[in-house]
C-alpha positions as CSV (number, residue, x, y, z in Angstrom):
1,M,0.0,0.0,0.0
2,G,1.2,3.5,-0.8
3,K,0.2,6.8,0.6
4,G,-3.5,7.1,1.3
5,G,-4.0,3.3,1.5
6,F,-3.9,2.6,-2.2
7,K,-1.7,0.2,-4.1
8,R,1.2,1.8,-5.9
9,G,0.0,3.4,-9.1
10,E,-3.6,3.0,-8.3
11,I,-5.8,6.1,-8.3
12,P,-9.4,5.6,-7.3
13,N,-12.0,7.0,-9.8
14,A,-9.3,8.4,-12.0
15,E,-10.3,9.6,-15.4
16,P,-8.2,7.7,-18.0
17,V,-5.2,9.5,-19.3
18,H,-3.9,8.6,-22.7
19,V,-0.7,10.0,-24.2
20,Y,0.4,9.5,-27.8
21,L,3.9,8.0,-28.1
22,F,5.5,6.7,-31.2
23,G,2.2,6.6,-33.0
24,K,0.4,4.6,-30.2
25,S,-2.2,5.8,-27.7
26,V,-0.7,4.7,-24.4
27,D,-2.9,4.5,-21.3
28,V,-0.7,6.0,-18.5
29,T,-3.5,6.3,-15.9
30,H,-1.9,3.6,-13.6
31,F,1.4,5.4,-13.9
32,L,0.3,8.8,-12.7
33,R,1.3,8.4,-9.0
34,S,4.6,6.8,-9.7
35,H,5.9,8.8,-12.6
36,P,9.2,10.4,-11.5
37,G,8.4,13.7,-13.3
38,G,5.0,13.9,-11.5
39,S,1.5,13.3,-12.8
40,K,1.3,16.9,-14.2
41,A,3.9,16.0,-16.9
42,L,1.6,13.2,-18.1
43,K,-1.6,15.2,-17.9
44,I,-0.2,18.0,-19.9
45,F,0.2,15.6,-22.8
46,Q,-3.2,14.0,-22.4
47,D,-4.5,13.2,-26.0
48,R,-1.4,14.8,-27.4
49,D,1.8,13.5,-29.0
50,A,4.7,13.5,-26.5
51,T,7.2,11.4,-28.5
52,E,9.8,14.2,-28.9
53,Q,9.7,15.0,-25.2
54,F,9.8,11.4,-24.2
55,N,13.0,10.9,-26.3
56,M,14.6,14.0,-24.8
57,Y,14.0,13.3,-21.1
58,H,13.9,9.5,-20.6
59,S,16.6,6.9,-20.0
60,P,17.1,3.6,-21.8
61,G,15.3,1.9,-18.9
62,A,12.2,4.2,-19.4
63,H,12.3,3.3,-23.1
64,K,12.2,-0.4,-22.2
65,K,9.3,0.2,-19.8
66,L,7.4,2.1,-22.5
67,K,7.8,-0.8,-25.0
68,L,6.0,-3.0,-22.5
69,M,3.3,-0.5,-22.0
70,M,2.8,-0.1,-25.7
71,A,2.5,-3.8,-26.4
72,H,-1.2,-3.8,-26.7
73,A,-1.8,-0.1,-27.2
74,P,-4.1,1.0,-30.1
75,D,-2.8,3.3,-32.8
76,A,-3.0,7.0,-32.1
77,P,-5.5,8.9,-34.2
78,P,-4.1,10.1,-37.6
79,T,-4.5,13.7,-36.4
80,S,-2.3,13.2,-33.3
81,G,0.4,15.7,-34.4
82,V,4.1,15.0,-34.4
83,A,3.8,11.3,-35.0
84,T,2.3,11.9,-38.4
85,S,4.5,14.9,-39.5
86,P,7.7,14.6,-41.5
87,V,9.6,15.5,-38.4
88,G,7.9,12.6,-36.5
89,A,8.8,10.2,-39.3
90,D,12.4,11.3,-39.1
91,L,12.4,10.9,-35.3
92,R,11.0,7.4,-35.5
93,R,13.6,6.5,-38.1
94,C,16.4,7.9,-36.1
95,A,15.1,6.3,-32.8
96,S,15.0,2.9,-34.4
97,S,18.5,3.2,-35.8
98,S,20.1,4.7,-32.7
99,P,18.4,4.5,-29.3
100,R,20.4,7.2,-27.6
101,R,20.9,10.0,-30.2
102,A,21.5,13.7,-29.5
103,S,18.4,15.9,-30.0
104,L,17.8,17.0,-33.5
105,S,17.8,20.7,-34.6
106,P,14.6,21.6,-36.4
107,T,16.6,23.4,-39.1
108,T,19.2,20.7,-39.7
109,R,18.5,17.7,-41.9
110,T,20.4,14.6,-40.8
111,S,20.6,11.1,-42.1
112,C,20.4,8.5,-39.3
């Protein structure tokens, strides 16, 4: 049991929180209380694409955890933003070829 008598990660009567990551709609509701950056960081990106921010701020361990969370996640809507843009496509391509790459400048074209 965590603070308040609830199991770790459990939030009673919580509205579902979905964040779009790597083209998937990931339910992060159960992770709100234990997210190291706080629940606000997740709620800010509710129903929005957070792929770029995730890549910038998370460790290889967090990437592994996300892969498990995304295993059965549905695809994000086609209108979800960065995931469907040319920049998003470049980010996905770079992320798949190099898991820990320096952030990309929006004005610089690179080949990964």
